[in-house]
LOGUMAR-687576 format. One line per field, with one value per residue (C-alpha): residue number from 1; residue in one letter; x, y, z. Coordinates in steps of 0.1 Angstrom, whole numbers, m for minus. Layout:
<nodes>
n <- (NUM_...)
res <- (A_...)
xx <- (X_...)
yy <- (Y_...)
zz <- (Z_...)
</nodes>
This chain:
<nodes>
n <- (1_2_3_4_5_6_7_8_9_10_11_12_13_14_15_16_17_18_19_20_21_22_23_24_25_26_27_28_29_30_31_32_33_34_35_36_37_38_39_40_41_42_43_44_45_46_47_48_49_50_51_52_53_54_55_56_57_58_59_60_61_62_63_64_65_66_67_68_69_70_71_72_73_74_75_76_77_78_79_80_81_82_83_84_85_86_87_88_89_90_91_92_93_94_95_96_97_98_99_100_101_102_103_104_105_106_107_108_109_110_111_112_113_114_115_116_117_118_119_120_121_122)
res <- (M_A_T_V_Y_F_S_S_P_I_M_R_K_N_K_K_V_I_A_V_A_G_K_R_S_A_L_L_G_L_A_Q_E_N_G_I_K_I_P_H_E_C_K_D_G_R_C_G_S_C_L_V_E_V_T_H_L_D_G_D_H_I_K_G_T_M_L_T_D_K_E_R_E_G_L_K_N_I_G_K_L_S_E_K_D_A_E_R_A_S_V_Y_D_L_P_P_K_Y_R_L_A_C_Q_A_I_V_T_D_E_D_L_L_V_K_F_T_G_E_P_G_G_A)
xx <- (735_724_709_680_666_631_620_587_566_538_560_564_602_627_627_660_657_683_679_693_712_697_664_640_612_627_624_586_586_611_590_558_575_584_551_562_535_550_521_517_492_504_535_547_569_544_524_551_531_558_584_611_643_674_706_735_752_785_800_814_812_779_771_762_725_705_672_646_631_598_615_634_602_582_607_610_572_569_599_622_649_670_688_721_709_695_729_748_724_727_765_778_749_749_715_696_685_648_637_605_603_586_615_647_665_686_723_748_750_734_706_683_649_627_591_563_534_516_514_542_558_594)
yy <- (m944_m967_m1002_m1006_m1040_m1040_m1070_m1078_m1109_m1093_m1095_m1126_m1120_m1092_m1064_m1047_m1011_m987_m953_m919_m906_m875_m877_m858_m884_m904_m942_m941_m923_m948_m977_m962_m956_m993_m1007_m1016_m1010_m997_m988_m951_m926_m890_m889_m862_m880_m876_m908_m935_m958_m960_m974_m994_m1012_m1001_m1021_m1004_m1029_m1010_m1023_m997_m970_m956_m923_m895_m885_m861_m870_m844_m829_m846_m880_m876_m868_m895_m922_m911_m910_m947_m958_m966_m940_m944_m915_m930_m933_m898_m885_m904_m890_m854_m854_m877_m878_m916_m929_m951_m987_m976_m949_m934_m942_m908_m889_m910_m897_m923_m915_m932_m964_m998_m1005_m1033_m1020_m1043_m1037_m1059_m1047_m1035_m998_m989_m1024_m1030)
zz <- (m61_m34_m33_m9_m1_13_34_50_59_38_7_m14_m16_m8_m33_m45_m55_m69_m53_m62_m31_m15_m33_m11_m12_17_22_21_m13_m27_m15_m30_m63_m65_m53_m18_8_40_63_69_80_84_62_85_111_139_141_139_117_90_115_98_109_89_86_69_46_41_74_96_69_80_64_87_84_105_122_116_147_138_134_167_186_168_176_212_216_205_225_196_203_235_251_239_203_205_216_189_163_176_182_155_130_133_125_149_141_138_115_102_65_58_72_64_34_14_12_m11_9_7_31_42_53_73_82_96_75_106_114_138_137_128)
</nodes>
């Protein structure tokens, strides 16, 4: 189980959601199941409209998580994945700060997910 806090200026207040680790619906699916409106268009990791900023709340105990090829390319295309972060993700499975909500799978760690409410804004 994981606790995910969603935060956005378009929300009246932050929303706390309990998530099942490894559920294949990703952050976007979790948000939609709980009435949280993260902007999105393609739901396929290619457009970048569901960009979110993810903070791992378990300190230095960040769980390894793979970026999908679609997410890696999508983040690079919109300038949100540096070469250093791409290497860390590939070599050590350490997730970058910015993720695509349609691709990022929730693990068993607590997260803060921030988004602006504008497509591609985080």
